[in-house]
All heavy atoms as a GROMACS GRO file, in nm:
protein
  568
    1MET      N    1  11.441  11.857  10.465
    1MET     CA    2  11.443  11.715  10.460
    1MET      C    3  11.304  11.652  10.493
    1MET      O    4  11.268  11.548  10.434
    1MET     CB    5  11.549  11.653  10.561
    1MET     CG    6  11.572  11.510  10.542
    1MET     SD    7  11.716  11.450  10.619
    1MET     CE    8  11.659  11.434  10.783
    2ILE      N    9  11.226  11.714  10.581
    2ILE     CA   10  11.094  11.666  10.610
    2ILE      C   11  11.003  11.667  10.487
    2ILE      O   12  10.930  11.577  10.459
    2ILE     CB   13  11.032  11.746  10.730
    2ILE    CG1   14  11.114  11.719  10.857
    2ILE    CG2   15  10.889  11.718  10.748
    2ILE    CD1   16  11.077  11.810  10.972
    3ASN      N   17  11.016  11.777  10.415
    3ASN     CA   18  10.936  11.790  10.291
    3ASN      C   19  10.975  11.680  10.187
    3ASN      O   20  10.890  11.630  10.121
    3ASN     CB   21  10.958  11.928  10.224
    3ASN     CG   22  10.885  12.039  10.301
    3ASN    OD1   23  10.789  12.007  10.380
    3ASN    ND2   24  10.932  12.158  10.290
    4ASP      N   25  11.104  11.645  10.183
    4ASP     CA   26  11.147  11.543  10.088
    4ASP      C   27  11.092  11.407  10.135
    4ASP      O   28  11.049  11.325  10.050
    4ASP     CB   29  11.308  11.535  10.090
    4ASP     CG   30  11.365  11.658  10.013
    4ASP    OD1   31  11.313  11.688   9.906
    4ASP    OD2   32  11.461  11.716  10.066
    5PHE      N   33  11.088  11.379  10.268
    5PHE     CA   34  11.022  11.259  10.310
    5PHE      C   35  10.876  11.253  10.277
    5PHE      O   36  10.825  11.154  10.229
    5PHE     CB   37  11.042  11.238  10.461
    5PHE     CG   38  11.161  11.150  10.496
    5PHE    CD1   39  11.277  11.209  10.541
    5PHE    CD2   40  11.160  11.011  10.476
    5PHE    CE1   41  11.392  11.129  10.573
    5PHE    CE2   42  11.268  10.933  10.502
    5PHE     CZ   43  11.383  10.994  10.554
    6ALA      N   44  10.809  11.369  10.290
    6ALA     CA   45  10.666  11.375  10.260
    6ALA      C   46  10.644  11.345  10.108
    6ALA      O   47  10.546  11.280  10.071
    6ALA     CB   48  10.609  11.508  10.292
    7LYS      N   49  10.734  11.396  10.021
    7LYS     CA   50  10.717  11.368   9.877
    7LYS      C   51  10.758  11.227   9.835
    7LYS      O   52  10.694  11.164   9.758
    7LYS     CB   53  10.810  11.465   9.800
    7LYS     CG   54  10.760  11.611   9.803
    7LYS     CD   55  10.861  11.701   9.733
    7LYS     CE   56  10.820  11.846   9.751
    7LYS     NZ   57  10.920  11.940   9.696
    8GLN      N   58  10.879  11.180   9.889
    8GLN     CA   59  10.928  11.051   9.857
    8GLN      C   60  10.857  10.933   9.920
    8GLN      O   61  10.853  10.820   9.866
    8GLN     CB   62  11.077  11.039   9.883
    8GLN     CG   63  11.159  11.139   9.807
    8GLN     CD   64  11.174  11.111   9.663
    8GLN    OE1   65  11.160  10.999   9.623
    8GLN    NE2   66  11.209  11.207   9.581
    9CYS      N   67  10.811  10.950  10.043
    9CYS     CA   68  10.753  10.850  10.128
    9CYS      C   69  10.620  10.895  10.190
    9CYS      O   70  10.614  10.903  10.313
    9CYS     CB   71  10.858  10.811  10.242
    9CYS     SG   72  10.962  10.678  10.211
   10PRO      N   73  10.517  10.916  10.110
   10PRO     CA   74  10.393  10.966  10.171
   10PRO      C   75  10.332  10.869  10.270
   10PRO      O   76  10.256  10.909  10.357
   10PRO     CB   77  10.302  10.990  10.054
   10PRO     CG   78  10.359  10.908   9.938
   10PRO     CD   79  10.508  10.897   9.968
   11GLU      N   80  10.369  10.739  10.260
   11GLU     CA   81  10.316  10.642  10.360
   11GLU      C   82  10.383  10.638  10.491
   11GLU      O   83  10.346  10.573  10.581
   11GLU     CB   84  10.308  10.504  10.297
   11GLU     CG   85  10.442  10.447  10.260
   11GLU     CD   86  10.493  10.489  10.125
   11GLU    OE1   87  10.456  10.428  10.025
   11GLU    OE2   88  10.571  10.587  10.123
   12VAL      N   89  10.490  10.717  10.504
   12VAL     CA   90  10.571  10.724  10.625
   12VAL      C   91  10.530  10.846  10.704
   12VAL      O   92  10.517  10.957  10.645
   12VAL     CB   93  10.720  10.727  10.596
   12VAL    CG1   94  10.802  10.757  10.722
   12VAL    CG2   95  10.759  10.598  10.526
   13THR      N   96  10.508  10.835  10.834
   13THR     CA   97  10.476  10.949  10.919
   13THR      C   98  10.600  10.996  10.982
   13THR      O   99  10.676  10.918  11.044
   13THR     CB  100  10.373  10.906  11.030
   13THR    OG1  101  10.257  10.859  10.964
   13THR    CG2  102  10.339  11.021  11.116
   14VAL      N  103  10.633  11.119  10.965
   14VAL     CA  104  10.752  11.178  11.029
   14VAL      C  105  10.713  11.230  11.170
   14VAL      O  106  10.614  11.304  11.185
   14VAL     CB  107  10.809  11.298  10.941
   14VAL    CG1  108  10.923  11.362  11.006
   14VAL    CG2  109  10.843  11.245  10.803
   15THR      N  110  10.796  11.198  11.270
   15THR     CA  111  10.770  11.240  11.404
   15THR      C  112  10.900  11.275  11.467
   15THR      O  113  11.009  11.226  11.431
   15THR     CB  114  10.696  11.129  11.490
   15THR    OG1  115  10.675  11.177  11.617
   15THR    CG2  116  10.778  11.003  11.494
   16ASN      N  117  10.890  11.362  11.569
   16ASN     CA  118  11.014  11.393  11.651
   16ASN      C  119  11.007  11.320  11.786
   16ASN      O  120  11.088  11.342  11.866
   16ASN     CB  121  11.032  11.543  11.666
   16ASN     CG  122  10.921  11.603  11.754
   16ASN    OD1  123  10.824  11.542  11.787
   16ASN    ND2  124  10.941  11.732  11.777
   17ASP      N  125  10.913  11.235  11.806
   17ASP     CA  126  10.898  11.157  11.922
   17ASP      C  127  10.966  11.022  11.901
   17ASP      O  128  10.903  10.928  11.840
   17ASP     CB  129  10.748  11.139  11.959
   17ASP     CG  130  10.726  11.068  12.090
   17ASP    OD1  131  10.816  11.005  12.146
   17ASP    OD2  132  10.614  11.082  12.144
   18LYS      N  133  11.085  10.997  11.958
   18LYS     CA  134  11.162  10.879  11.941
   18LYS      C  135  11.082  10.756  11.993
   18LYS      O  136  11.103  10.646  11.939
   18LYS     CB  137  11.295  10.882  12.006
   18LYS     CG  138  11.392  10.980  11.938
   18LYS     CD  139  11.525  10.980  12.006
   18LYS     CE  140  11.620  11.071  11.940
   18LYS     NZ  141  11.754  11.076  12.004
   19ASP      N  142  11.003  10.772  12.089
   19ASP     CA  143  10.922  10.659  12.146
   19ASP      C  144  10.818  10.609  12.050
   19ASP      O  145  10.781  10.491  12.048
   19ASP     CB  146  10.856  10.698  12.279
   19ASP     CG  147  10.951  10.719  12.391
   19ASP    OD1  148  11.063  10.664  12.384
   19ASP    OD2  149  10.924  10.805  12.475
   20LYS      N  150  10.772  10.695  11.956
   20LYS     CA  151  10.674  10.651  11.862
   20LYS      C  152  10.734  10.616  11.728
   20LYS      O  153  10.666  10.558  11.636
   20LYS     CB  154  10.572  10.768  11.833
   20LYS     CG  155  10.482  10.795  11.957
   20LYS     CD  156  10.390  10.904  11.927
   20LYS     CE  157  10.303  10.938  12.048
   20LYS     NZ  158  10.211  11.051  12.028
   21ALA      N  159  10.862  10.644  11.709
   21ALA     CA  160  10.930  10.617  11.581
   21ALA      C  161  10.967  10.473  11.561
   21ALA      O  162  11.008  10.408  11.651
   21ALA     CB  163  11.047  10.703  11.572
   22THR      N  164  10.947  10.426  11.442
   22THR     CA  165  10.998  10.289  11.402
   22THR      C  166  11.141  10.294  11.358
   22THR      O  167  11.222  10.207  11.379
   22THR     CB  168  10.911  10.229  11.288
   22THR    OG1  169  10.772  10.237  11.332
   22THR    CG2  170  10.947  10.092  11.258
   23TYR      N  171  11.178  10.407  11.295
   23TYR     CA  172  11.314  10.431  11.251
   23TYR      C  173  11.360  10.565  11.294
   23TYR      O  174  11.281  10.660  11.315
   23TYR     CB  175  11.322  10.428  11.093
   23TYR     CG  176  11.286  10.295  11.039
   23TYR    CD1  177  11.160  10.269  10.994
   23TYR    CD2  178  11.383  10.196  11.024
   23TYR    CE1  179  11.128  10.142  10.944
   23TYR    CE2  180  11.352  10.070  10.972
   23TYR     CZ  181  11.222  10.044  10.931
   23TYR     OH  182  11.191   9.926  10.879
   24ILE      N  183  11.490  10.579  11.312
   24ILE     CA  184  11.552  10.713  11.342
   24ILE      C  185  11.646  10.748  11.227
   24ILE      O  186  11.728  10.662  11.188
   24ILE     CB  187  11.624  10.704  11.476
   24ILE    CG1  188  11.529  10.680  11.588
   24ILE    CG2  189  11.707  10.837  11.502
   24ILE    CD1  190  11.591  10.649  11.720
   25VAL      N  191  11.630  10.860  11.179
   25VAL     CA  192  11.713  10.908  11.063
   25VAL      C  193  11.816  11.018  11.106
   25VAL      O  194  11.779  11.113  11.171
   25VAL     CB  195  11.626  10.967  10.943
   25VAL    CG1  196  11.708  11.017  10.834
   25VAL    CG2  197  11.526  10.862  10.901
   26LEU      N  198  11.939  10.994  11.073
   26LEU     CA  199  12.045  11.094  11.098
   26LEU      C  200  12.093  11.141  10.967
   26LEU      O  201  12.115  11.068  10.872
   26LEU     CB  202  12.160  11.033  11.181
   26LEU     CG  203  12.126  10.977  11.317
   26LEU    CD1  204  12.249  10.923  11.386
   26LEU    CD2  205  12.062  11.086  11.406
   27PHE      N  206  12.113  11.273  10.954
   27PHE     CA  207  12.157  11.336  10.833
   27PHE      C  208  12.274  11.426  10.862
   27PHE      O  209  12.279  11.496  10.963
   27PHE     CB  210  12.047  11.416  10.775
   27PHE     CG  211  12.078  11.485  10.647
   27PHE    CD1  212  12.078  11.411  10.530
   27PHE    CD2  213  12.110  11.619  10.641
   27PHE    CE1  214  12.108  11.474  10.412
   27PHE    CE2  215  12.142  11.680  10.520
   27PHE     CZ  216  12.142  11.607  10.407
   28ASP      N  217  12.377  11.420  10.772
   28ASP     CA  218  12.493  11.502  10.790
   28ASP      C  219  12.533  11.563  10.655
   28ASP      O  220  12.545  11.484  10.556
   28ASP     CB  221  12.609  11.421  10.852
   28ASP     CG  222  12.736  11.501  10.874
   28ASP    OD1  223  12.723  11.620  10.916
   28ASP    OD2  224  12.842  11.454  10.842
   29ARG      N  225  12.560  11.689  10.655
   29ARG     CA  226  12.605  11.752  10.531
   29ARG      C  227  12.751  11.792  10.551
   29ARG      O  228  12.788  11.866  10.634
   29ARG     CB  229  12.519  11.879  10.499
   29ARG     CG  230  12.578  11.952  10.380
   29ARG     CD  231  12.485  12.065  10.342
   29ARG     NE  232  12.378  11.998  10.259
   29ARG     CZ  233  12.262  12.052  10.228
   29ARG    NH1  234  12.236  12.172  10.269
   29ARG    NH2  235  12.176  11.989  10.159
   30ASP      N  236  12.840  11.734  10.470
   30ASP     CA  237  12.983  11.760  10.480
   30ASP      C  238  13.020  11.850  10.365
   30ASP      O  239  13.028  11.811  10.253
   30ASP     CB  240  13.058  11.623  10.475
   30ASP     CG  241  13.207  11.639  10.496
   30ASP    OD1  242  13.255  11.753  10.499
   30ASP    OD2  243  13.274  11.534  10.498
   31ALA      N  244  13.048  11.975  10.397
   31ALA     CA  245  13.085  12.073  10.303
   31ALA      C  246  13.219  12.051  10.234
   31ALA      O  247  13.250  12.104  10.134
   31ALA     CB  248  13.081  12.213  10.366
   32ASN      N  249  13.307  11.966  10.298
   32ASN     CA  250  13.444  11.939  10.242
   32ASN      C  251  13.451  11.818  10.156
   32ASN      O  252  13.557  11.791  10.100
   32ASN     CB  253  13.535  11.929  10.359
   32ASN     CG  254  13.545  12.061  10.439
   32ASN    OD1  255  13.545  12.171  10.380
   32ASN    ND2  256  13.555  12.043  10.568
   33ALA      N  257  13.342  11.748  10.137
   33ALA     CA  258  13.349  11.621  10.061
   33ALA      C  259  13.277  11.638   9.930
   33ALA      O  260  13.185  11.720   9.917
   33ALA     CB  261  13.286  11.505  10.137
   34ALA      N  262  13.317  11.557   9.826
   34ALA     CA  263  13.255  11.565   9.699
   34ALA      C  264  13.109  11.512   9.711
   34ALA      O  265  13.021  11.568   9.647
   34ALA     CB  266  13.332  11.479   9.599
   35THR      N  267  13.086  11.409   9.784
   35THR     CA  268  12.952  11.361   9.810
   35THR      C  269  12.910  11.419   9.947
   35THR      O  270  12.957  11.371  10.047
   35THR     CB  271  12.949  11.206   9.809
   35THR    OG1  272  13.000  11.158   9.691
   35THR    CG2  273  12.805  11.158   9.828
   36ARG      N  274  12.836  11.517   9.945
   36ARG     CA  275  12.817  11.603  10.067
   36ARG      C  276  12.708  11.555  10.162
   36ARG      O  277  12.712  11.592  10.279
   36ARG     CB  278  12.779  11.741  10.030
   36ARG     CG  279  12.895  11.804   9.945
   36ARG     CD  280  12.859  11.940   9.899
   36ARG     NE  281  12.966  11.990   9.820
   36ARG     CZ  282  13.005  12.110   9.813
   36ARG    NH1  283  12.934  12.206   9.872
   36ARG    NH2  284  13.106  12.153   9.738
   37ASN      N  285  12.616  11.483  10.121
   37ASN     CA  286  12.502  11.445  10.208
   37ASN      C  287  12.508  11.299  10.248
   37ASN      O  288  12.500  11.209  10.169
   37ASN     CB  289  12.369  11.476  10.131
   37ASN     CG  290  12.360  11.621  10.087
   37ASN    OD1  291  12.353  11.704  10.179
   37ASN    ND2  292  12.358  11.642   9.960
   38LYS      N  293  12.517  11.280  10.380
   38LYS     CA  294  12.521  11.149  10.436
   38LYS      C  295  12.397  11.122  10.514
   38LYS      O  296  12.352  11.208  10.592
   38LYS     CB  297  12.640  11.134  10.528
   38LYS     CG  298  12.776  11.158  10.459
   38LYS     CD  299  12.882  11.147  10.564
   38LYS     CE  300  12.998  11.235  10.520
   38LYS     NZ  301  13.096  11.246  10.630
   39ILE      N  302  12.337  11.004  10.500
   39ILE     CA  303  12.217  10.971  10.562
   39ILE      C  304  12.228  10.834  10.628
   39ILE      O  305  12.294  10.746  10.570
   39ILE     CB  306  12.089  10.985  10.479
   39ILE    CG1  307  11.963  10.985  10.557
   39ILE    CG2  308  12.089  10.876  10.369
   39ILE    CD1  309  11.840  11.039  10.484
   40ALA      N  310  12.175  10.815  10.746
   40ALA     CA  311  12.176  10.685  10.813
   40ALA      C  312  12.038  10.660  10.875
   40ALA      O  313  11.978  10.755  10.930
   40ALA     CB  314  12.284  10.678  10.921
   41VAL      N  315  11.990  10.539  10.859
   41VAL     CA  316  11.860  10.504  10.911
   41VAL      C  317  11.887  10.387  11.012
   41VAL      O  318  11.952  10.287  10.973
   41VAL     CB  319  11.762  10.453  10.798
   41VAL    CG1  320  11.628  10.414  10.860
   41VAL    CG2  321  11.745  10.566  10.701
   42PHE      N  322  11.839  10.410  11.134
   42PHE     CA  323  11.853  10.303  11.237
   42PHE      C  324  11.715  10.252  11.276
   42PHE      O  325  11.615  10.325  11.277
   42PHE     CB  326  11.914  10.362  11.365
   42PHE     CG  327  12.059  10.410  11.339
   42PHE    CD1  328  12.078  10.537  11.298
   42PHE    CD2  329  12.162  10.327  11.362
   42PHE    CE1  330  12.210  10.588  11.275
   42PHE    CE2  331  12.293  10.367  11.337
   42PHE     CZ  332  12.317  10.500  11.293
   43ASN      N  333  11.700  10.118  11.298
   43ASN     CA  334  11.571  10.068  11.342
   43ASN      C  335  11.557  10.100  11.490
   43ASN      O  336  11.643  10.147  11.554
   43ASN     CB  337  11.553   9.920  11.303
   43ASN     CG  338  11.656   9.831  11.368
   43ASN    OD1  339  11.710   9.856  11.473
   43ASN    ND2  340  11.690   9.724  11.297
   44LYS      N  341  11.437  10.058  11.545
   44LYS     CA  342  11.404  10.095  11.678
   44LYS      C  343  11.503  10.040  11.786
   44LYS      O  344  11.525  10.101  11.890
   44LYS     CB  345  11.260  10.050  11.714
   44LYS     CG  346  11.207  10.119  11.828
   44LYS     CD  347  11.058  10.094  11.837
   44LYS     CE  348  11.001  10.190  11.942
   44LYS     NZ  349  10.877  10.252  11.908
   45ASN      N  350  11.569   9.923  11.759
   45ASN     CA  351  11.660   9.868  11.855
   45ASN      C  352  11.803   9.926  11.843
   45ASN      O  353  11.893   9.888  11.909
   45ASN     CB  354  11.661   9.717  11.848
   45ASN     CG  355  11.717   9.660  11.724
   45ASN    OD1  356  11.778   9.733  11.646
   45ASN    ND2  357  11.703   9.534  11.702
   46GLY      N  358  11.820  10.022  11.752
   46GLY     CA  359  11.944  10.086  11.735
   46GLY      C  360  12.039  10.035  11.632
   46GLY      O  361  12.148  10.089  11.608
   47SER      N  362  11.996   9.929  11.562
   47SER     CA  363  12.081   9.868  11.456
   47SER      C  364  12.071   9.952  11.328
   47SER      O  365  11.962  10.002  11.295
   47SER     CB  366  12.036   9.724  11.428
   47SER     OG  367  12.057   9.643  11.540
   48LEU      N  368  12.183   9.959  11.262
   48LEU     CA  369  12.187  10.035  11.135
   48LEU      C  370  12.106   9.958  11.028
   48LEU      O  371  12.129   9.842  11.008
   48LEU     CB  372  12.332  10.054  11.083
   48LEU     CG  373  12.353  10.129  10.957
   48LEU    CD1  374  12.308  10.269  10.970
   48LEU    CD2  375  12.493  10.118  10.913
   49ALA      N  376  12.005  10.022  10.970
   49ALA     CA  377  11.928   9.963  10.864
   49ALA      C  378  11.974  10.008  10.730
   49ALA      O  379  11.962   9.938  10.628
   49ALA     CB  380  11.779  10.000  10.886
   50PHE      N  381  12.030  10.127  10.721
   50PHE     CA  382  12.079  10.180  10.587
   50PHE      C  383  12.165  10.305  10.609
   50PHE      O  384  12.148  10.373  10.706
   50PHE     CB  385  11.951  10.228  10.511
   50PHE     CG  386  11.990  10.306  10.383
   50PHE    CD1  387  12.026  10.234  10.272
   50PHE    CD2  388  11.989  10.444  10.377
   50PHE    CE1  389  12.068  10.302  10.155
   50PHE    CE2  390  12.022  10.511  10.261
   50PHE     CZ  391  12.063  10.442  10.153
   51SER      N  392  12.264  10.315  10.525
   51SER     CA  393  12.348  10.433  10.526
   51SER      C  394  12.387  10.466  10.377
   51SER      O  395  12.397  10.367  10.297
   51SER     CB  396  12.472  10.421  10.611
   51SER     OG  397  12.561  10.324  10.556
   52GLY      N  398  12.400  10.586  10.345
   52GLY     CA  399  12.436  10.622  10.210
   52GLY      C  400  12.488  10.765  10.200
   52GLY      O  401  12.478  10.842  10.296
   53LYS      N  402  12.543  10.796  10.086
   53LYS     CA  403  12.598  10.929  10.055
   53LYS      C  404  12.542  10.969   9.918
   53LYS      O  405  12.543  10.888   9.827
   53LYS     CB  406  12.750  10.928  10.045
   53LYS     CG  407  12.819  10.887  10.172
   53LYS     CD  408  12.967  10.886  10.149
   53LYS     CE  409  13.038  10.827  10.272
   53LYS     NZ  410  13.184  10.814  10.245
   54THR      N  411  12.505  11.090   9.903
   54THR     CA  412  12.458  11.143   9.775
   54THR      C  413  12.497  11.289   9.760
   54THR      O  414  12.542  11.355   9.857
   54THR     CB  415  12.304  11.135   9.760
   54THR    OG1  416  12.239  11.220   9.853
   54THR    CG2  417  12.253  10.991   9.780
   55HIS      N  418  12.475  11.345   9.641
   55HIS     CA  419  12.503  11.487   9.615
   55HIS      C  420  12.388  11.576   9.655
   55HIS      O  421  12.409  11.692   9.683
   55HIS     CB  422  12.530  11.507   9.466
   55HIS     CG  423  12.660  11.445   9.421
   55HIS    ND1  424  12.781  11.497   9.456
   55HIS    CD2  425  12.689  11.329   9.353
   55HIS    CE1  426  12.878  11.417   9.402
   55HIS    NE2  427  12.822  11.319   9.342
   56THR      N  428  12.264  11.520   9.667
   56THR     CA  429  12.147  11.610   9.702
   56THR      C  430  12.078  11.543   9.818
   56THR      O  431  12.071  11.424   9.835
   56THR     CB  432  12.053  11.616   9.583
   56THR    OG1  433  11.994  11.491   9.557
   56THR    CG2  434  12.118  11.673   9.454
   57VAL      N  435  12.011  11.631   9.894
   57VAL     CA  436  11.921  11.591  10.006
   57VAL      C  437  11.818  11.498   9.955
   57VAL      O  438  11.784  11.398  10.003
   57VAL     CB  439  11.870  11.716  10.083
   57VAL    CG1  440  11.774  11.668  10.188
   57VAL    CG2  441  11.981  11.797  10.143
   58ALA      N  442  11.751  11.544   9.843
   58ALA     CA  443  11.637  11.465   9.791
   58ALA      C  444  11.683  11.320   9.756
   58ALA      O  445  11.603  11.231   9.780
   58ALA     CB  446  11.585  11.535   9.670
   59ASN      N  447  11.801  11.305   9.700
   59ASN     CA  448  11.839  11.166   9.666
   59ASN      C  449  11.874  11.088   9.791
   59ASN      O  450  11.850  10.971   9.791
   59ASN     CB  451  11.962  11.167   9.573
   59ASN     CG  452  11.920  11.199   9.428
   59ASN    OD1  453  11.803  11.186   9.392
   59ASN    ND2  454  12.010  11.245   9.343
   60ALA      N  455  11.935  11.153   9.894
   60ALA     CA  456  11.956  11.082  10.021
   60ALA      C  457  11.826  11.034  10.077
   60ALA      O  458  11.820  10.920  10.125
   60ALA     CB  459  12.027  11.180  10.115
   61VAL      N  460  11.725  11.119  10.079
   61VAL     CA  461  11.597  11.077  10.128
   61VAL      C  462  11.530  10.969  10.046
   61VAL      O  463  11.472  10.874  10.099
   61VAL     CB  464  11.507  11.200  10.141
   61VAL    CG1  465  11.359  11.160  10.175
   61VAL    CG2  466  11.556  11.295  10.246
   62LYS      N  467  11.542  10.985   9.916
   62LYS     CA  468  11.486  10.881   9.820
   62LYS      C  469  11.552  10.746   9.853
   62LYS      O  470  11.474  10.647   9.861
   62LYS     CB  471  11.512  10.921   9.676
   62LYS     CG  472  11.457  10.824   9.579
   62LYS     CD  473  11.492  10.862   9.436
   62LYS     CE  474  11.639  10.821   9.415
   62LYS     NZ  475  11.686  10.818   9.280
   63ASP      N  476  11.684  10.738   9.867
   63ASP     CA  477  11.745  10.612   9.902
   63ASP      C  478  11.701  10.557  10.033
   63ASP      O  479  11.679  10.438  10.049
   63ASP     CB  480  11.894  10.626   9.893
   63ASP     CG  481  11.946  10.663   9.754
   63ASP    OD1  482  11.871  10.656   9.656
   63ASP    OD2  483  12.062  10.711   9.745
   64ALA      N  484  11.699  10.645  10.135
   64ALA     CA  485  11.656  10.598  10.266
   64ALA      C  486  11.512  10.548  10.264
   64ALA      O  487  11.477  10.449  10.323
   64ALA     CB  488  11.671  10.715  10.369
   65CYS      N  489  11.424  10.622  10.198
   65CYS     CA  490  11.284  10.583  10.181
   65CYS      C  491  11.266  10.447  10.118
   65CYS      O  492  11.188  10.363  10.161
   65CYS     CB  493  11.209  10.689  10.107
   65CYS     SG  494  11.036  10.650  10.086
   66ALA      N  495  11.343  10.421  10.010
   66ALA     CA  496  11.338  10.299   9.940
   66ALA      C  497  11.379  10.176  10.034
   66ALA      O  498  11.311  10.070  10.034
   66ALA     CB  499  11.430  10.295   9.822
   67GLU      N  500  11.473  10.202  10.118
   67GLU     CA  501  11.514  10.095  10.212
   67GLU      C  502  11.410  10.079  10.318
   67GLU      O  503  11.383   9.964  10.357
   67GLU     CB  504  11.649  10.137  10.282
   67GLU     CG  505  11.707  10.027  10.371
   67GLU     CD  506  11.732   9.899  10.293
   67GLU    OE1  507  11.766   9.898  10.176
   67GLU    OE2  508  11.721   9.788  10.366
   68VAL      N  509  11.350  10.185  10.370
   68VAL     CA  510  11.242  10.170  10.474
   68VAL      C  511  11.126  10.092  10.412
   68VAL      O  512  11.072  10.003  10.474
   68VAL     CB  513  11.196  10.305  10.526
   68VAL    CG1  514  11.074  10.295  10.601
   68VAL    CG2  515  11.306  10.372  10.610
   69LYS      N  516  11.087  10.125  10.294
   69LYS     CA  517  10.979  10.055  10.222
   69LYS      C  518  11.009   9.909  10.210
   69LYS      O  519  10.927   9.822  10.227
   69LYS     CB  520  10.947  10.117  10.086
   69LYS     CG  521  10.878  10.247  10.087
   69LYS     CD  522  10.858  10.296   9.951
   69LYS     CE  523  10.800  10.441   9.945
   69LYS     NZ  524  10.781  10.480   9.806
   70LYS      N  525  11.131   9.879  10.165
   70LYS     CA  526  11.181   9.738  10.148
   70LYS      C  527  11.171   9.663  10.281
   70LYS      O  528  11.115   9.552  10.284
   70LYS     CB  529  11.320   9.738  10.100
   70LYS     CG  530  11.371   9.597  10.056
   70LYS     CD  531  11.500   9.608   9.981
   70LYS     CE  532  11.615   9.596  10.077
   70LYS     NZ  533  11.745   9.590  10.008
   71GLN      N  534  11.216   9.718  10.392
   71GLN     CA  535  11.212   9.660  10.514
   71GLN      C  536  11.070   9.642  10.569
   71GLN      O  537  11.038   9.539  10.624
   71GLN     CB  538  11.298   9.729  10.615
   71GLN     CG  539  11.446   9.718  10.589
   71GLN     CD  540  11.529   9.762  10.706
   71GLN    OE1  541  11.494   9.776  10.818
   71GLN    NE2  542  11.659   9.781  10.675
   72LYS      N  543  10.987   9.741  10.547
   72LYS     CA  544  10.847   9.730  10.588
   72LYS      C  545  10.776   9.616  10.516
   72LYS      O  546  10.690   9.545  10.564
   72LYS     CB  547  10.769   9.857  10.567
   72LYS     CG  548  10.806   9.964  10.672
   72LYS     CD  549  10.736  10.095  10.650
   72LYS     CE  550  10.591  10.081  10.698
   72LYS     NZ  551  10.514  10.199  10.698
   73ALA      N  552  10.804   9.597  10.387
   73ALA     CA  553  10.740   9.495  10.306
   73ALA      C  554  10.791   9.355  10.350
   73ALA      O  555  10.713   9.260  10.340
   73ALA     CB  556  10.777   9.510  10.160
   74GLY      N  557  10.909   9.350  10.406
   74GLY     CA  558  10.959   9.221  10.455
   74GLY      C  559  10.909   9.179  10.588
   74GLY      O  560  10.920   9.066  10.634
   75ASN      N  561  10.847   9.270  10.659
   75ASN     CA  562  10.793   9.247  10.795
   75ASN      C  563  10.649   9.202  10.791
   75ASN      O  564  10.569   9.227  10.713
   75ASN     CB  565  10.806   9.363  10.885
   75ASN     CG  566  10.953   9.391  10.922
   75ASN    OD1  567  11.036   9.298  10.912
   75ASN    ND2  568  10.987   9.513  10.949
   0.00000   0.00000   0.00000
């Protein structure tokens, strides 16, 4: 998933330090569902900024990245 963020969102820095992060991304792969990859993006105050489901990790990251870019452009 980190490589997908690097490809889809090169302007975003990926960190594992929550104190430095602007967004927190949670990812879940559900092997029992038709749409297996769930992604959620939360802003720094803990509010949900985006959630989605896709068939591939790359598409989940692409959708999350598009939302982050949209929100950054609005700020």
